[in-house]
N, C-alpha and C positions, 0 to 999 in steps of 0.2 A: 956641944953636947960629949961628956963624958963616958967611961963604960959605966961607973957609978949610976949615973943619970939614967942611962938604959938599962939596967937593971931593977933598978927604981920602980922603972915602968909597969903598972900592974897587971897587965898583960902578958909582959913579957916575963913576968915575975912566976905567971901560971906556965907559960906557955913550953919556957928554955928548959922547967925538969920533966914535964910531961915528954915533950920532943927527946931529951937525953932518953929517958927510960924508955919510950917507944922504939929510936933506932936500936938499943941495947937488947931490946927483947927480941928484934927481928933476926938481930946477928947470933943470936944464942939459939932461937929456936928455929933457925933457916926459912921464916916467915917471914917475905917482905912486907915493909908495914913503913911509912912516914907520916910527917905533917910538916906543911908549910904556910906562910902565910904573910900579909902586910901588914904589918901590926898599929897601923895609925902613925900621930906626932904631928898631925899637920900642922897644929897651932906653932910647931918650930920652926915651920918651912921645909920640914923634909918628910919620905916616906921610910918606914923602919918595915925590912922585909927579915921573916925569919923561917929556920928550916931545920930539922933532923938531920941527920947525914945522909947525906944521898948517896942512896944505893947504889944507882945508877952508876954515876959519875965515878964512883968508889971501884965499878966493876965487882961487886957483890952478889952473892945472892942469884946469878945471871939476870939481875935486872939489865934493861938495854937503859942506855944512857938518854936516849931517846923521851925514854917516860920522865927524866927529869928537868929536860929540857922543856917537856911542855910545862911542867909545875913550874918551871920560871918562869915560863913567859905567861901563864895564869896569873900569877901572882904579881907581876909586870903591869898587865893589861888591868887590875885591879887600882894600881896607881894611876894609867891614864883615866879609868873613871873618874877618881876622886880629885883628878885635877881639872876637871870641867867646870867642880863646883866649888865656889867660893867661902863660902861661910863655914865660919869654925865650929858654929853650932854644931854638935852631932848630930841629934835629933833631926834637925833641919837636914842634913846633909844624907840621914838614913832615910827620909822620907822622899827626897829629891832622887835618891840612887835607884828607887824602886823594889820591887818583891824579892826575895830570892832567886826565884827561877830566873830572874832577867839579870841579875848582877851578876850570879854565879856563872849561870849559861851563857852570859857575853861574854865572861872572862874564859869559860872552858872551848867554846868555838872559835874565838878568835887564838887560841893556844894551839887548837887541834888543827887547825887549818893553815896559819900563820908558820908554826912549827914542820909543817909538811910542804909546804911549798918550800922554806928555806933550806928544809933536807934534799929537797929534790935540784935545788939550784949549785947544790955544793958553798952554800955560805952556811950551813950548819953540818960537820960531821954527822955524815948516816950511821944508823946501826942497825941491828936486826929489829924487826919491831912489826907487829903487825900493822895494816894498811888504814890508811883512813875511813875507807868504808867498813873495814872490819872493824875496827874500834867504834863506830859509830852505830853498826850493827850489832852490838854487845849494849850499847847505852839504849838501844830499841826494846832490846829483849827486855830489859830490865823494866820499862815503861809496859809493854804489854804485859808480862805476867802480872805486874802489879793491876794493869786495868782488869785483865781478866778473872782475877780473885774478887775486885771489887770494881764493878763497870762507873758505877756513880762516883768514885773516886774523884776529888778535887784537887789534881795535881799540883795547879797553880797557888796550891794554897801552902804548900809542906815550906813549914820556915828551918831554920838552923837545929840541928839537934840528931835524934838518933837515924831521922830517914833524910837527912841533906841529901846523902847523895843520888838520892832520886829527885829531887830539886833542880840537884847538879844535871842530871841524864835529860831531864824534862826541860830545864831552861837550854843546854844547847843544842838539842833539835828544835826546839822554837826559833831560836836565832838562825838558824838554817835554813828555818822556813821561812822567816821573815829576811834574811839576806836573799833567797831566790826570788821573793816577790817583790823585792824593791831594785836595791842593790848594795853592792858591798860595804860602799863609803857611807852608804846611808847613816848607819850607826853612831858614827863617827861626826863625820859634815853635817847632819842633820838634828838627829837627836840629841846627842852631848852638848852640842853648840848653843841647844835653846833650852839647857834646863836652868842655868840661871835668871832667864829672864821669863820662863813658864815652869809650872811645876810637872812631875813627873809623866800622867797622864796628857796633858796638852803637848808636852812635847811626844809621846808615844805616838799622837793623832797628825801632827805634823809631819815627822818623819815615815808612818807607815798608813795615813792616808786612813785609819780606823780606828775607833777604841780598841783598848785593851781587852774589853769583853766579848767584841766583836771578833776580834782575835783570837781570843780563846776559846769560842765557840768551833769556827774556823779551822781551827788547829785541831781539834780535837775530833774533828771530821778526818784530817789527814792521819792521825795515828790509827784509825781504824783501816789503812790501806796497809796491802803486802809490804814488808820492810824489802823487796825487792824493787817496787816501784817509789818506795820514800827516799833509797838510797841517790835515784838519780836527780834528786835537789843538789847533793852535794856539790862544790866546787870541782873543778878537775884540775884546775892547778893553782 
């Protein structure tokens, strides 16, 4: 694949100017902002990754490079998710991967916890950053503020768009809950390993022993607990 081939990609043609503008604006205004994505091209046998200027790695605007490490791990896990789906049909792939909260929450939970573990072991260079419990507290506060304003809000139905950050936060905590109720390896070893033979709902049931509707109902009760109690389910290493 040549550079021109990459630039002709519909997503990249839209993403690159937006990402460059966002990075330039962040540097000019002093307000950190960035974009990153796994941009597809499965039909060519590759995964494409794109990112605006990594402010943390560049040592700009006081951004810890642990933040950029997490972004890189998040996007890499999207490639792991897609590697378990063999069909090249985009609609079929999207259906198999599941709802936004599951896709993005899985990538974010893995990025947050794996990055934390790799920094603690010295595999990744550590930097000044909030701890995992602190970062997860911010996400839960976002969720609780939303539910306080609208107790009947169906957070699991949020898609991509203006409110997608809420779906990411909800999904990150949902995967924390799923991991705690089963085992950390179930997501990859059971759920994703089943997708090509089963659909998303059947794979979910096989991995977690319940339907997604039952899980959402149970998880909704978990969201009502005090944050201090919720934090106890997070992995410690």
